[in-house]
N, CA and C atoms of all chains as a GROMACS GRO file, in nm:
protein
  654
    1MET      N    1  12.594   8.853   8.210
    1MET     CA    2  12.702   8.712   8.240
    1MET      C    3  12.623   8.601   8.325
    2ARG      N    4  12.609   8.486   8.276
    2ARG     CA    5  12.536   8.387   8.372
    2ARG      C    6  12.644   8.349   8.506
    3GLU      N    7  12.567   8.340   8.625
    3GLU     CA    8  12.614   8.327   8.730
    3GLU      C    9  12.637   8.164   8.758
    4GLU      N   10  12.722   8.111   8.818
    4GLU     CA   11  12.743   7.970   8.830
    4GLU      C   12  12.728   7.943   8.980
    5TRP      N   13  12.623   7.844   9.031
    5TRP     CA   14  12.597   7.822   9.160
    5TRP      C   15  12.669   7.658   9.198
    6SER      N   16  12.754   7.651   9.273
    6SER     CA   17  12.820   7.526   9.322
    6SER      C   18  12.712   7.469   9.394
    7ASN      N   19  12.732   7.315   9.411
    7ASN     CA   20  12.660   7.265   9.491
    7ASN      C   21  12.639   7.316   9.629
    8ALA      N   22  12.736   7.352   9.695
    8ALA     CA   23  12.745   7.382   9.816
    8ALA      C   24  12.663   7.527   9.830
    9GLU      N   25  12.701   7.614   9.723
    9GLU     CA   26  12.614   7.742   9.730
    9GLU      C   27  12.475   7.705   9.727
   10LYS      N   28  12.420   7.630   9.647
   10LYS     CA   29  12.297   7.576   9.619
   10LYS      C   30  12.219   7.534   9.747
   11LYS      N   31  12.297   7.459   9.812
   11LYS     CA   32  12.255   7.412   9.949
   11LYS      C   33  12.236   7.492  10.039
   12THR      N   34  12.336   7.615  10.048
   12THR     CA   35  12.341   7.724  10.171
   12THR      C   36  12.226   7.816  10.120
   13ALA      N   37  12.202   7.826   9.973
   13ALA     CA   38  12.095   7.893   9.922
   13ALA      C   39  11.949   7.852   9.973
   14ARG      N   40  11.928   7.730   9.948
   14ARG     CA   41  11.823   7.664   9.958
   14ARG      C   42  11.786   7.682  10.130
   15ARG      N   43  11.866   7.638  10.213
   15ARG     CA   44  11.833   7.654  10.343
   15ARG      C   45  11.807   7.809  10.399
   16ALA      N   46  11.883   7.890  10.365
   16ALA     CA   47  11.853   8.053  10.381
   16ALA      C   48  11.709   8.069  10.323
   17PHE      N   49  11.695   8.041  10.195
   17PHE     CA   50  11.539   8.056  10.149
   17PHE      C   51  11.423   8.017  10.202
   18GLU      N   52  11.451   7.879  10.250
   18GLU     CA   53  11.332   7.820  10.319
   18GLU      C   54  11.316   7.876  10.468
   19THR      N   55  11.435   7.940  10.529
   19THR     CA   56  11.414   7.999  10.655
   19THR      C   57  11.337   8.118  10.624
   20ALA      N   58  11.373   8.195  10.545
   20ALA     CA   59  11.324   8.329  10.522
   20ALA      C   60  11.169   8.309  10.464
   21ARG      N   61  11.147   8.213  10.376
   21ARG     CA   62  11.010   8.188  10.326
   21ARG      C   63  10.922   8.127  10.460
   22GLU      N   64  10.962   8.062  10.544
   22GLU     CA   65  10.894   8.057  10.705
   22GLU      C   66  10.876   8.199  10.766
   23ALA      N   67  10.950   8.261  10.767
   23ALA     CA   68  10.947   8.386  10.841
   23ALA      C   69  10.825   8.494  10.768
   24VAL      N   70  10.852   8.484  10.641
   24VAL     CA   71  10.762   8.546  10.541
   24VAL      C   72  10.600   8.501  10.580
   25LEU      N   73  10.602   8.392  10.578
   25LEU     CA   74  10.465   8.331  10.583
   25LEU      C   75  10.417   8.334  10.727
   26ALA      N   76  10.491   8.308  10.821
   26ALA     CA   77  10.464   8.347  10.962
   26ALA      C   78  10.414   8.503  10.985
   27GLY      N   79  10.479   8.556  10.944
   27GLY     CA   80  10.443   8.724  10.936
   27GLY      C   81  10.331   8.767  10.896
   28ALA      N   82  10.287   8.701  10.751
   28ALA     CA   83  10.176   8.706  10.697
   28ALA      C   84  10.053   8.662  10.759
   29PHE      N   85  10.066   8.543  10.828
   29PHE     CA   86   9.981   8.454  10.887
   29PHE      C   87   9.939   8.555  11.050
   30ALA      N   88  10.028   8.600  11.090
   30ALA     CA   89  10.007   8.682  11.197
   30ALA      C   90   9.923   8.760  11.210
   31GLU      N   91   9.971   8.862  11.083
   31GLU     CA   92   9.880   8.988  11.044
   31GLU      C   93   9.765   8.955  11.005
   32PHE      N   94   9.725   8.871  10.937
   32PHE     CA   95   9.607   8.794  10.882
   32PHE      C   96   9.530   8.789  11.024
   33LYS      N   97   9.570   8.708  11.102
   33LYS     CA   98   9.498   8.670  11.228
   33LYS      C   99   9.468   8.811  11.303
   34ALA      N  100   9.538   8.894  11.311
   34ALA     CA  101   9.536   9.038  11.372
   34ALA      C  102   9.416   9.128  11.315
   35LYS      N  103   9.430   9.116  11.194
   35LYS     CA  104   9.345   9.174  11.110
   35LYS      C  105   9.205   9.128  11.118
   36ALA      N  106   9.172   9.014  11.120
   36ALA     CA  107   9.074   8.921  11.134
   36ALA      C  108   9.000   8.957  11.272
   37ALA      N  109   9.080   8.930  11.359
   37ALA     CA  110   9.042   8.954  11.494
   37ALA      C  111   8.966   9.090  11.528
   38ALA      N  112   9.008   9.190  11.430
   38ALA     CA  113   9.002   9.331  11.467
   38ALA      C  114   8.895   9.382  11.355
   39ALA      N  115   8.860   9.277  11.276
   39ALA     CA  116   8.738   9.307  11.191
   39ALA      C  117   8.621   9.329  11.252
   40ARG      N  118   8.531   9.447  11.218
   40ARG     CA  119   8.387   9.466  11.302
   40ARG      C  120   8.295   9.470  11.186
   41THR      N  121   8.319   9.486  11.077
   41THR     CA  122   8.238   9.501  10.976
   41THR      C  123   8.254   9.398  10.851
   42VAL      N  124   8.138   9.418  10.753
   42VAL     CA  125   8.158   9.351  10.614
   42VAL      C  126   8.275   9.397  10.532
   43ASP      N  127   8.278   9.529  10.555
   43ASP     CA  128   8.378   9.609  10.452
   43ASP      C  129   8.504   9.572  10.509
   44ASP      N  130   8.509   9.548  10.638
   44ASP     CA  131   8.660   9.497  10.714
   44ASP      C  132   8.683   9.337  10.615
   45MET      N  133   8.571   9.280  10.621
   45MET     CA  134   8.602   9.151  10.592
   45MET      C  135   8.632   9.143  10.445
   46TRP      N  136   8.579   9.243  10.342
   46TRP     CA  137   8.614   9.250  10.200
   46TRP      C  138   8.760   9.269  10.174
   47SER      N  139   8.801   9.379  10.273
   47SER     CA  140   8.917   9.426  10.260
   47SER      C  141   9.015   9.339  10.300
   48ILE      N  142   8.996   9.245  10.380
   48ILE     CA  143   9.080   9.113  10.430
   48ILE      C  144   9.097   9.039  10.309
   49GLY      N  145   8.986   9.022  10.232
   49GLY     CA  146   8.965   8.906  10.138
   49GLY      C  147   9.082   8.977  10.019
   50ASP      N  148   9.057   9.121   9.972
   50ASP     CA  149   9.154   9.166   9.889
   50ASP      C  150   9.263   9.181   9.911
   51ALA      N  151   9.312   9.190  10.055
   51ALA     CA  152   9.473   9.208  10.101
   51ALA      C  153   9.528   9.064  10.076
   52LEU      N  154   9.451   8.949  10.095
   52LEU     CA  155   9.490   8.812  10.103
   52LEU      C  156   9.534   8.786   9.947
   53GLN      N  157   9.432   8.842   9.847
   53GLN     CA  158   9.480   8.801   9.715
   53GLN      C  159   9.592   8.890   9.680
   54GLN      N  160   9.614   9.008   9.721
   54GLN     CA  161   9.731   9.077   9.675
   54GLN      C  162   9.843   9.017   9.737
   55LEU      N  163   9.842   8.972   9.877
   55LEU     CA  164   9.932   8.917   9.954
   55LEU      C  165   9.993   8.801   9.874
   56ARG      N  166   9.922   8.700   9.843
   56ARG     CA  167   9.974   8.602   9.737
   56ARG      C  168  10.014   8.636   9.643
   57ARG      N  169   9.987   8.741   9.566
   57ARG     CA  170  10.058   8.772   9.430
   57ARG      C  171  10.201   8.812   9.507
   58ASP      N  172  10.219   8.896   9.578
   58ASP     CA  173  10.346   8.979   9.643
   58ASP      C  174  10.441   8.848   9.687
   59ILE      N  175  10.373   8.771   9.766
   59ILE     CA  176  10.460   8.656   9.796
   59ILE      C  177  10.511   8.560   9.699
   60ASP      N  178  10.422   8.533   9.596
   60ASP     CA  179  10.485   8.465   9.474
   60ASP      C  180  10.611   8.549   9.406
   61GLU      N  181  10.578   8.643   9.417
   61GLU     CA  182  10.674   8.728   9.349
   61GLU      C  183  10.830   8.759   9.432
   62LEU      N  184  10.780   8.771   9.565
   62LEU     CA  185  10.906   8.770   9.671
   62LEU      C  186  10.983   8.632   9.649
   63LEU      N  187  10.908   8.509   9.670
   63LEU     CA  188  10.983   8.402   9.703
   63LEU      C  189  11.025   8.344   9.560
   64ASP      N  190  11.073   8.372   9.465
   64ASP     CA  191  11.123   8.317   9.344
   64ASP      C  192  11.256   8.256   9.346
   65TYR      N  193  11.243   8.138   9.362
   65TYR     CA  194  11.377   8.065   9.363
   65TYR      C  195  11.423   8.009   9.237
   66ARG      N  196  11.467   8.110   9.150
   66ARG     CA  197  11.519   8.073   9.032
   66ARG      C  198  11.670   8.137   9.040
   67TYR      N  199  11.777   8.068   9.011
   67TYR     CA  200  11.917   8.109   9.050
   67TYR      C  201  11.936   8.244   9.000
   68SER      N  202  11.884   8.252   8.868
   68SER     CA  203  11.899   8.414   8.806
   68SER      C  204  11.851   8.502   8.890
   69GLN      N  205  11.749   8.496   8.976
   69GLN     CA  206  11.682   8.594   9.069
   69GLN      C  207  11.736   8.568   9.200
   70LEU      N  208  11.816   8.503   9.239
   70LEU     CA  209  11.814   8.473   9.395
   70LEU      C  210  11.909   8.580   9.461
   71THR      N  211  11.999   8.656   9.376
   71THR     CA  212  12.059   8.777   9.450
   71THR      C  213  11.961   8.893   9.482
   72PRO      N  214  11.886   8.935   9.384
   72PRO     CA  215  11.785   9.032   9.421
   72PRO      C  216  11.677   8.985   9.508
   73VAL      N  217  11.644   8.859   9.509
   73VAL     CA  218  11.555   8.797   9.596
   73VAL      C  219  11.602   8.800   9.743
   74PHE      N  220  11.738   8.746   9.772
   74PHE     CA  221  11.780   8.762   9.915
   74PHE      C  222  11.790   8.903   9.950
   75ALA      N  223  11.839   8.988   9.874
   75ALA     CA  224  11.842   9.112   9.901
   75ALA      C  225  11.688   9.167   9.946
   76ARG      N  226  11.621   9.148   9.877
   76ARG     CA  227  11.472   9.206   9.913
   76ARG      C  228  11.419   9.136  10.048
   77LEU      N  229  11.479   8.990  10.070
   77LEU     CA  230  11.441   8.908  10.221
   77LEU      C  231  11.528   8.991  10.324
   78ILE      N  232  11.637   9.032  10.299
   78ILE     CA  233  11.719   9.084  10.398
   78ILE      C  234  11.634   9.243  10.423
   79VAL      N  235  11.606   9.311  10.329
   79VAL     CA  236  11.563   9.452  10.373
   79VAL      C  237  11.420   9.423  10.426
   80GLY      N  238  11.371   9.307  10.402
   80GLY     CA  239  11.216   9.298  10.441
   80GLY      C  240  11.261   9.244  10.603
   81GLY      N  241  11.365   9.224  10.649
   81GLY     CA  242  11.392   9.160  10.795
   81GLY      C  243  11.369   9.007  10.786
   82TYR      N  244  11.348   8.946  10.708
   82TYR     CA  245  11.330   8.803  10.704
   82TYR      C  246  11.445   8.727  10.676
   83LEU      N  247  11.550   8.767  10.638
   83LEU     CA  248  11.680   8.699  10.636
   83LEU      C  249  11.810   8.801  10.675
   84ASP      N  250  11.891   8.730  10.743
   84ASP     CA  251  12.006   8.779  10.778
   84ASP      C  252  12.140   8.750  10.712
   85GLU      N  253  12.229   8.842  10.660
   85GLU     CA  254  12.326   8.821  10.558
   85GLU      C  255  12.402   8.700  10.633
   86LYS      N  256  12.417   8.677  10.734
   86LYS     CA  257  12.516   8.575  10.784
   86LYS      C  258  12.455   8.435  10.750
   87GLN      N  259  12.312   8.432  10.738
   87GLN     CA  260  12.270   8.264  10.692
   87GLN      C  261  12.317   8.259  10.545
   88LEU      N  262  12.393   8.339  10.478
   88LEU     CA  263  12.406   8.337  10.336
   88LEU      C  264  12.568   8.297  10.348
   89ALA      N  265  12.648   8.288  10.443
   89ALA     CA  266  12.769   8.264  10.450
   89ALA      C  267  12.817   8.137  10.365
   90GLY      N  268  12.904   8.124  10.315
   90GLY     CA  269  12.908   8.017  10.215
   90GLY      C  270  12.904   8.041  10.049
   91LEU      N  271  12.818   8.171  10.024
   91LEU     CA  272  12.821   8.190   9.891
   91LEU      C  273  12.952   8.275   9.858
   92SER      N  274  12.970   8.255   9.743
   92SER     CA  275  13.097   8.350   9.681
   92SER      C  276  13.081   8.467   9.704
   93GLU      N  277  13.224   8.529   9.727
   93GLU     CA  278  13.222   8.675   9.732
   93GLU      C  279  13.154   8.755   9.663
   94ASP      N  280  13.138   8.746   9.509
   94ASP     CA  281  13.085   8.815   9.417
   94ASP      C  282  12.921   8.820   9.444
   95LYS      N  283  12.890   8.688   9.465
   95LYS     CA  284  12.720   8.705   9.486
   95LYS      C  285  12.720   8.777   9.641
   96LEU      N  286  12.788   8.750   9.732
   96LEU     CA  287  12.758   8.830   9.843
   96LEU      C  288  12.762   9.005   9.805
   97GLU      N  289  12.849   9.009   9.719
   97GLU     CA  290  12.875   9.155   9.686
   97GLU      C  291  12.749   9.225   9.617
   98LYS      N  292  12.694   9.136   9.512
   98LYS     CA  293  12.582   9.153   9.453
   98LYS      C  294  12.438   9.190   9.547
   99ILE      N  295  12.436   9.109   9.632
   99ILE     CA  296  12.331   9.120   9.725
   99ILE      C  297  12.353   9.245   9.804
  100ARG      N  298  12.464   9.276   9.844
  100ARG     CA  299  12.477   9.402   9.930
  100ARG      C  300  12.446   9.526   9.838
  101ARG      N  301  12.504   9.532   9.688
  101ARG     CA  302  12.466   9.657   9.620
  101ARG      C  303  12.310   9.650   9.631
  102HIS      N  304  12.244   9.548   9.576
  102HIS     CA  305  12.106   9.538   9.583
  102HIS      C  306  12.036   9.594   9.718
  103VAL      N  307  12.092   9.571   9.816
  103VAL     CA  308  12.029   9.604   9.960
  103VAL      C  309  12.066   9.770   9.988
  104SER      N  310  12.179   9.800   9.943
  104SER     CA  311  12.224   9.938   9.958
  104SER      C  312  12.147  10.020   9.847
  105PHE      N  313  12.116   9.969   9.741
  105PHE     CA  314  12.032  10.047   9.635
  105PHE      C  315  11.877  10.058   9.709
  106MET      N  316  11.804   9.950   9.758
  106MET     CA  317  11.684   9.949   9.802
  106MET      C  318  11.691  10.036   9.948
  107ARG      N  319  11.771  10.022   9.991
  107ARG     CA  320  11.785  10.110  10.125
  107ARG      C  321  11.808  10.258  10.124
  108GLU      N  322  11.847  10.303   9.986
  108GLU     CA  323  11.879  10.453   9.973
  108GLU      C  324  11.763  10.530  10.003
  109PRO      N  325  11.786  10.646  10.046
  109PRO     CA  326  11.660  10.693  10.083
  109PRO      C  327  11.595  10.771   9.977
  110MET      N  328   5.594   8.721   8.001
  110MET     CA  329   5.504   8.857   8.035
  110MET      C  330   5.572   8.933   8.150
  111ARG      N  331   5.589   9.083   8.122
  111ARG     CA  332   5.650   9.145   8.227
  111ARG      C  333   5.567   9.177   8.328
  112GLU      N  334   5.637   9.146   8.448
  112GLU     CA  335   5.560   9.198   8.569
  112GLU      C  336   5.527   9.347   8.583
  113GLU      N  337   5.420   9.381   8.645
  113GLU     CA  338   5.418   9.513   8.691
  113GLU      C  339   5.443   9.534   8.830
  114TRP      N  340   5.522   9.590   8.881
  114TRP     CA  341   5.545   9.648   9.032
  114TRP      C  342   5.468   9.779   9.054
  115SER      N  343   5.369   9.776   9.140
  115SER     CA  344   5.332   9.914   9.185
  115SER      C  345   5.419   9.970   9.279
  116ASN      N  346   5.399  10.109   9.321
  116ASN     CA  347   5.511  10.186   9.421
  116ASN      C  348   5.501  10.100   9.546
  117ALA      N  349   5.364  10.069   9.583
  117ALA     CA  350   5.355   9.985   9.724
  117ALA      C  351   5.415   9.882   9.724
  118GLU      N  352   5.419   9.784   9.626
  118GLU     CA  353   5.482   9.658   9.610
  118GLU      C  354   5.638   9.687   9.617
  119LYS      N  355   5.689   9.809   9.540
  119LYS     CA  356   5.824   9.833   9.535
  119LYS      C  357   5.888   9.846   9.668
  120LYS      N  358   5.800   9.944   9.736
  120LYS     CA  359   5.830   9.959   9.894
  120LYS      C  360   5.844   9.837   9.973
  121THR      N  361   5.749   9.757   9.962
  121THR     CA  362   5.742   9.628  10.062
  121THR      C  363   5.877   9.547   9.991
  122ALA      N  364   5.905   9.536   9.889
  122ALA     CA  365   5.992   9.466   9.801
  122ALA      C  366   6.135   9.511   9.875
  123ARG      N  367   6.143   9.643   9.854
  123ARG     CA  368   6.282   9.684   9.889
  123ARG      C  369   6.295   9.670  10.053
  124ARG      N  370   6.193   9.682  10.128
  124ARG     CA  371   6.233   9.660  10.265
  124ARG      C  372   6.256   9.526  10.284
  125ALA      N  373   6.195   9.440  10.253
  125ALA     CA  374   6.220   9.283  10.246
  125ALA      C  375   6.360   9.235  10.211
  126PHE      N  376   6.392   9.294  10.111
  126PHE     CA  377   6.520   9.272  10.047
  126PHE      C  378   6.627   9.330  10.136
  127GLU      N  379   6.624   9.466  10.173
  127GLU     CA  380   6.748   9.512  10.257
  127GLU      C  381   6.762   9.444  10.401
  128THR      N  382   6.616   9.391  10.450
  128THR     CA  383   6.616   9.287  10.560
  128THR      C  384   6.693   9.186  10.552
  129ALA      N  385   6.682   9.117  10.430
  129ALA     CA  386   6.736   8.991  10.392
  129ALA      C  387   6.900   8.996  10.377
  130ARG      N  388   6.918   9.117  10.331
  130ARG     CA  389   7.048   9.147  10.272
  130ARG      C  390   7.138   9.176  10.408
  131GLU      N  391   7.056   9.207  10.513
  131GLU     CA  392   7.139   9.228  10.613
  131GLU      C  393   7.175   9.088  10.689
  132ALA      N  394   7.065   9.014  10.670
  132ALA     CA  395   7.094   8.877  10.747
  132ALA      C  396   7.208   8.806  10.664
  133VAL      N  397   7.190   8.820  10.529
  133VAL     CA  398   7.286   8.728  10.445
  133VAL      C  399   7.453   8.780  10.472
  134LEU      N  400   7.449   8.902  10.481
  134LEU     CA  401   7.575   8.969  10.545
  134LEU      C  402   7.627   8.943  10.675
  135ALA      N  403   7.547   8.955  10.775
  135ALA     CA  404   7.583   8.911  10.873
  135ALA      C  405   7.605   8.769  10.918
  136GLY      N  406   7.548   8.658  10.828
  136GLY     CA  407   7.570   8.513  10.851
  136GLY      C  408   7.700   8.497  10.782
  137ALA      N  409   7.724   8.579  10.666
  137ALA     CA  410   7.873   8.564  10.623
  137ALA      C  411   7.982   8.608  10.699
  138PHE      N  412   7.958   8.732  10.760
  138PHE     CA  413   8.062   8.775  10.848
  138PHE      C  414   8.092   8.669  10.957
  139ALA      N  415   7.993   8.641  11.025
  139ALA     CA  416   7.966   8.544  11.147
  139ALA      C  417   8.085   8.432  11.108
  140GLU      N  418   8.034   8.393  10.996
  140GLU     CA  419   8.113   8.244  10.944
  140GLU      C  420   8.266   8.296  10.921
  141PHE      N  421   8.254   8.391  10.879
  141PHE     CA  422   8.414   8.454  10.831
  141PHE      C  423   8.510   8.462  10.971
  142LYS      N  424   8.427   8.507  11.068
  142LYS     CA  425   8.486   8.525  11.203
  142LYS      C  426   8.523   8.432  11.262
  143ALA      N  427   8.455   8.308  11.257
  143ALA     CA  428   8.465   8.187  11.304
  143ALA      C  429   8.580   8.113  11.231
  144LYS      N  430   8.572   8.120  11.118
  144LYS     CA  431   8.680   8.070  11.026
  144LYS      C  432   8.826   8.094  11.048
  145ALA      N  433   8.819   8.252  11.060
  145ALA     CA  434   8.950   8.322  11.085
  145ALA      C  435   9.014   8.266  11.221
  146ALA      N  436   8.899   8.267  11.328
  146ALA     CA  437   8.954   8.259  11.466
  146ALA      C  438   9.014   8.119  11.455
  147ALA      N  439   8.960   8.015  11.404
  147ALA     CA  440   8.969   7.868  11.389
  147ALA      C  441   9.103   7.851  11.293
  148ALA      N  442   9.170   7.954  11.202
  148ALA     CA  443   9.285   7.919  11.129
  148ALA      C  444   9.404   7.892  11.200
  149ARG      N  445   9.468   7.783  11.167
  149ARG     CA  446   9.602   7.740  11.236
  149ARG      C  447   9.714   7.742  11.137
  150THR      N  448   9.706   7.741  11.017
  150THR     CA  449   9.792   7.744  10.922
  150THR      C  450   9.809   7.829  10.806
  151VAL      N  451   9.913   7.854  10.735
  151VAL     CA  452   9.896   7.948  10.616
  151VAL      C  453   9.804   7.887  10.510
  152ASP      N  454   9.780   7.768  10.486
  152ASP     CA  455   9.684   7.695  10.412
  152ASP      C  456   9.546   7.727  10.444
  153ASP      N  457   9.520   7.731  10.586
  153ASP     CA  458   9.389   7.807  10.625
  153ASP      C  459   9.342   7.921  10.565
  154MET      N  460   9.462   8.009  10.607
  154MET     CA  461   9.460   8.142  10.545
  154MET      C  462   9.428   8.164  10.394
  155TRP      N  463   9.484   8.088  10.310
  155TRP     CA  464   9.483   8.103  10.180
  155TRP      C  465   9.312   8.065  10.144
  156SER      N  466   9.278   7.948  10.219
  156SER     CA  467   9.139   7.902  10.192
  156SER      C  468   9.038   7.994  10.223
  157ILE      N  469   9.077   8.077  10.317
  157ILE     CA  470   8.980   8.187  10.362
  157ILE      C  471   8.972   8.277  10.235
  158GLY      N  472   9.093   8.321  10.223
  158GLY     CA  473   9.096   8.399  10.106
  158GLY      C  474   8.996   8.373   9.969
  159ASP      N  475   9.027   8.258   9.944
  159ASP     CA  476   8.968   8.186   9.820
  159ASP      C  477   8.794   8.200   9.849
  160ALA      N  478   8.764   8.152   9.982
  160ALA     CA  479   8.612   8.160  10.029
  160ALA      C  480   8.570   8.285  10.022
  161LEU      N  481   8.640   8.399  10.063
  161LEU     CA  482   8.580   8.549  10.041
  161LEU      C  483   8.558   8.574   9.889
  162GLN      N  484   8.650   8.537   9.820
  162GLN     CA  485   8.647   8.562   9.667
  162GLN      C  486   8.524   8.510   9.621
  163GLN      N  487   8.467   8.369   9.655
  163GLN     CA  488   8.353   8.327   9.616
  163GLN      C  489   8.246   8.356   9.648
  164LEU      N  490   8.257   8.383   9.799
  164LEU     CA  491   8.154   8.429   9.848
  164LEU      C  492   8.091   8.587   9.795
  165ARG      N  493   8.182   8.660   9.762
  165ARG     CA  494   8.156   8.794   9.692
  165ARG      C  495   8.056   8.776   9.579
  166ARG      N  496   8.119   8.686   9.510
  166ARG     CA  497   8.047   8.644   9.369
  166ARG      C  498   7.891   8.601   9.410
  167ASP      N  499   7.924   8.491   9.494
  167ASP     CA  500   7.768   8.428   9.522
  167ASP      C  501   7.665   8.537   9.571
  168ILE      N  502   7.722   8.619   9.661
  168ILE     CA  503   7.624   8.750   9.719
  168ILE      C  504   7.588   8.817   9.591
  169ASP      N  505   7.690   8.858   9.543
  169ASP     CA  506   7.625   8.954   9.414
  169ASP      C  507   7.508   8.891   9.330
  170GLU      N  508   7.543   8.770   9.301
  170GLU     CA  509   7.453   8.701   9.238
  170GLU      C  510   7.292   8.687   9.323
  171LEU      N  511   7.335   8.660   9.447
  171LEU     CA  512   7.198   8.616   9.513
  171LEU      C  513   7.115   8.747   9.552
  172LEU      N  514   7.187   8.873   9.572
  172LEU     CA  515   7.120   8.996   9.592
  172LEU      C  516   7.144   9.094   9.464
  173ASP      N  517   7.043   9.048   9.400
  173ASP     CA  518   7.027   9.097   9.257
  173ASP      C  519   6.886   9.150   9.260
  174TYR      N  520   6.877   9.297   9.286
  174TYR     CA  521   6.753   9.372   9.282
  174TYR      C  522   6.718   9.435   9.166
  175ARG      N  523   6.682   9.337   9.072
  175ARG     CA  524   6.610   9.384   8.942
  175ARG      C  525   6.463   9.331   8.958
  176TYR      N  526   6.383   9.431   8.916
  176TYR     CA  527   6.234   9.352   8.937
  176TYR      C  528   6.219   9.240   8.851
  177SER      N  529   6.285   9.214   8.738
  177SER     CA  530   6.278   9.091   8.660
  177SER      C  531   6.322   8.978   8.739
  178GLN      N  532   6.417   8.999   8.826
  178GLN     CA  533   6.453   8.886   8.912
  178GLN      C  534   6.415   8.872   9.031
  179LEU      N  535   6.337   8.965   9.073
  179LEU     CA  536   6.304   8.964   9.224
  179LEU      C  537   6.219   8.837   9.280
  180THR      N  538   6.139   8.778   9.182
  180THR     CA  539   6.059   8.651   9.221
  180THR      C  540   6.163   8.541   9.268
  181PRO      N  541   6.246   8.509   9.174
  181PRO     CA  542   6.340   8.399   9.225
  181PRO      C  543   6.428   8.411   9.316
  182VAL      N  544   6.477   8.569   9.326
  182VAL     CA  545   6.571   8.592   9.438
  182VAL      C  546   6.512   8.606   9.566
  183PHE      N  547   6.387   8.649   9.571
  183PHE     CA  548   6.296   8.631   9.718
  183PHE      C  549   6.294   8.464   9.742
  184ALA      N  550   6.272   8.391   9.632
  184ALA     CA  551   6.251   8.240   9.668
  184ALA      C  552   6.386   8.212   9.730
  185ARG      N  553   6.511   8.223   9.667
  185ARG     CA  554   6.616   8.183   9.729
  185ARG      C  555   6.650   8.233   9.851
  186LEU      N  556   6.615   8.354   9.895
  186LEU     CA  557   6.629   8.415  10.015
  186LEU      C  558   6.544   8.323  10.129
  187ILE      N  559   6.436   8.293  10.097
  187ILE     CA  560   6.339   8.224  10.177
  187ILE      C  561   6.388   8.092  10.187
  188VAL      N  562   6.446   8.031  10.081
  188VAL     CA  563   6.497   7.880  10.114
  188VAL      C  564   6.620   7.890  10.193
  189GLY      N  565   6.722   8.018  10.175
  189GLY     CA  566   6.830   8.003  10.263
  189GLY      C  567   6.831   8.052  10.421
  190GLY      N  568   6.664   8.103  10.450
  190GLY     CA  569   6.656   8.114  10.586
  190GLY      C  570   6.670   8.266  10.611
  191TYR      N  571   6.677   8.349  10.508
  191TYR     CA  572   6.727   8.504  10.532
  191TYR      C  573   6.590   8.572  10.539
  192LEU      N  574   6.483   8.516  10.489
  192LEU     CA  575   6.347   8.599  10.478
  192LEU      C  576   6.239   8.509  10.492
  193ASP      N  577   6.152   8.570  10.548
  193ASP     CA  578   5.990   8.499  10.587
  193ASP      C  579   5.897   8.553  10.476
  194GLU      N  580   5.811   8.464  10.446
  194GLU     CA  581   5.729   8.500  10.329
  194GLU      C  582   5.632   8.626  10.387
  195LYS      N  583   5.625   8.615  10.535
  195LYS     CA  584   5.536   8.710  10.567
  195LYS      C  585   5.576   8.852  10.574
  196GLN      N  586   5.728   8.864  10.524
  196GLN     CA  587   5.765   9.008  10.512
  196GLN      C  588   5.737   9.053  10.376
  197LEU      N  589   5.683   8.974  10.289
  197LEU     CA  590   5.653   8.983  10.158
  197LEU      C  591   5.504   9.015  10.150
  198ALA      N  592   5.433   9.030  10.252
  198ALA     CA  593   5.290   9.075  10.253
  198ALA      C  594   5.277   9.211  10.188
  199GLY      N  595   5.170   9.226  10.086
  199GLY     CA  596   5.153   9.322  10.021
  199GLY      C  597   5.170   9.326   9.884
  200LEU      N  598   5.261   9.218   9.856
  200LEU     CA  599   5.301   9.197   9.692
  200LEU      C  600   5.129   9.127   9.638
  201SER      N  601   5.115   9.131   9.530
  201SER     CA  602   5.002   9.083   9.443
  201SER      C  603   5.021   8.934   9.465
  202GLU      N  604   4.897   8.856   9.482
  202GLU     CA  605   4.899   8.726   9.479
  202GLU      C  606   4.978   8.649   9.382
  203ASP      N  607   4.973   8.704   9.250
  203ASP     CA  608   5.032   8.625   9.163
  203ASP      C  609   5.199   8.620   9.178
  204LYS      N  610   5.229   8.742   9.242
  204LYS     CA  611   5.388   8.716   9.262
  204LYS      C  612   5.437   8.634   9.370
  205LEU      N  613   5.329   8.670   9.478
  205LEU     CA  614   5.367   8.549   9.582
  205LEU      C  615   5.328   8.410   9.541
  206GLU      N  616   5.254   8.378   9.454
  206GLU     CA  617   5.229   8.229   9.404
  206GLU      C  618   5.375   8.186   9.348
  207LYS      N  619   5.408   8.305   9.253
  207LYS     CA  620   5.552   8.234   9.162
  207LYS      C  621   5.636   8.239   9.231
  208ILE      N  622   5.662   8.317   9.364
  208ILE     CA  623   5.770   8.290   9.456
  208ILE      C  624   5.745   8.162   9.519
  209ARG      N  625   5.642   8.128   9.599
  209ARG     CA  626   5.615   7.994   9.629
  209ARG      C  627   5.657   7.886   9.535
  210ARG      N  628   5.618   7.882   9.412
  210ARG     CA  629   5.635   7.786   9.325
  210ARG      C  630   5.792   7.767   9.302
  211HIS      N  631   5.887   7.888   9.304
  211HIS     CA  632   6.018   7.864   9.300
  211HIS      C  633   6.089   7.809   9.433
  212VAL      N  634   6.012   7.826   9.544
  212VAL     CA  635   6.054   7.803   9.672
  212VAL      C  636   6.019   7.630   9.660
  213SER      N  637   5.912   7.589   9.613
  213SER     CA  638   5.882   7.445   9.617
  213SER      C  639   5.970   7.382   9.516
  214PHE      N  640   6.005   7.452   9.446
  214PHE     CA  641   6.091   7.390   9.312
  214PHE      C  642   6.225   7.338   9.401
  215MET      N  643   6.274   7.444   9.448
  215MET     CA  644   6.412   7.442   9.519
  215MET      C  645   6.418   7.340   9.625
  216ARG      N  646   6.310   7.332   9.688
  216ARG     CA  647   6.339   7.259   9.801
  216ARG      C  648   6.270   7.116   9.774
  217GLU      N  649   6.248   7.080   9.639
  217GLU     CA  650   6.204   6.944   9.599
  217GLU      C  651   6.333   6.857   9.646
  218PRO      N  652   6.318   6.716   9.687
  218PRO     CA  653   6.429   6.635   9.724
  218PRO      C  654   6.518   6.611   9.563
   0.00000   0.00000   0.00000
């Protein structure tokens, strides 16, 4: 069943997404700086290069702003610690419930 | 015409190549460290990732230890400042002459 997103929900979603996006990128950047500062060998350098390629793919996959993908995307951002459910206040209860189900599923041991 | 490499020449070539290889990698590593330390934004980080990919391709191309490729390779290493012709003492005069011709050609304005 296709989800409907009201304009108010789209606005909330966009704001939450952008906040999480900045947190993801800030975390990635801080990790890069620490790894680069700790690099001692040419192999460390190549590893950082490989990690950056992988990171770009992971981030592109994680930060997928299609309405059809947003509930699992928000769940992954919550599980990753980049987003708090409170920032999604304003979304319909059925969307929040979907997000919570994804989160529970991902958090299961 | 196929070049012949005597065992003594191969030994000289290998020693010179390894010295130059270390210089290339040390230079690349120092440049990486400086760029990473200067990085201030996520875009800087992605640029460094792209540069590392390109660097790996360039280095693989530059450090090509096939006897059929060694005279142009040594010439490029000399032009790049990674090798001094003195380190090639022991190679036959015709090989040294070939290397010098490559160097002159690359250095032409």
